[in-house]
N, C-alpha and C positions, 0 to 999 in steps of 0.2 A: 555569178554574183547573186547573192540572196535578194529576194524581193524587198526585204525590209532594210536594205542598205540605205542609210540616210546621212549625208554629210552636213545637212542643214543644222544639226545640233551642235556643231563646233562653233564656239564663241570666238569670233574673229579678233576681239579686243585682246584676248589671252593668247591666241594662236601664234603670234609672231615669236621667233626664237628668244629674243631678249625679254619680252614681256612674259613668256612662259617661264623663263629662268627666274625672273623676279618673283612671280607667283609661287613657283616651286620652293624657292629659297625661303620666302616669307611664311609659307605654310608650315615649315618646320621651326623657323626662328621666331616667328611672330612679328618681331621688330628688328630692323637693322639700320645702321647709319649708312649714309650715302657712300662713304669711302669703302666700307666693307662690301656693299653691293657691287660697287664699281670693280673692286679687286676680284671678287668671286666670279663675276660675269665677264670679266676682261673687256669692259666697255669704256668708252671715252665719257668725259663729263657731259658733253652735249648730247650724245646718243642716249645715255642713261636718262638724262633729264627729259628728253622728248617722250620716251617710253613711259616714264613714271607719270608724266602729265596726262598721257592717254589713259592710264590705269586709274589715276585720280579722277579724271573727268567722268569715268564710268562708275565711280564710287567703290572701286575695288581696293584702293589703298588710301591711307591718310598720310599726309606729309606734314611734319612738324619742324619748323625752322626756329632755332634758338641760338644763343651764344654761350660758350663756355669760356669765361673770361672775355677776351676780345676775338676769340676764334669762332666762326660760324659752325653750327652743327645742324645737319639735316637728318632727321630720323624718319623712316618709312615703316608703316605698320599695315598689315593686312586687316581689312575691315570684315565685319560679319558678312556683308554682302559679297565681298571679294572671296571669302572662304567658301561660301555657298556656290558662287560662280565657278570657282576652281574645281570643286567637287563635281558639279554638273559637267564641266569640261572633261574631267578625267573619265566620268561615266560615259560620256558621248564617244570619247576616243576608244574606250574599252568595247563599247557596242559595235564600233566599226571593225575592230580587230577580231572580236569574238562575239558575233551576233547571237541573240537569243535563239534557241532551237524551236 
């Protein structure tokens, strides 16, 4: 193992499988509605809600709730803070796999 191996750079808020999936999907899509995220990530309503709340509490996503007619619509967007955190996360993972020489 290289001496510069450091797992402390991994953001634990992002690192969970479902939260990582949310961040990865939103990094490409920018914004998605709850139903689309749920389908893409094969998550339940409750499980997705819990993980979105954790990302929202960290400032990584913004959640907008509205109505289309009488039907509720929840849209999730990646924030600037979230995008920066995701890039740092990816850089930290890359450093673990391919440490600088």
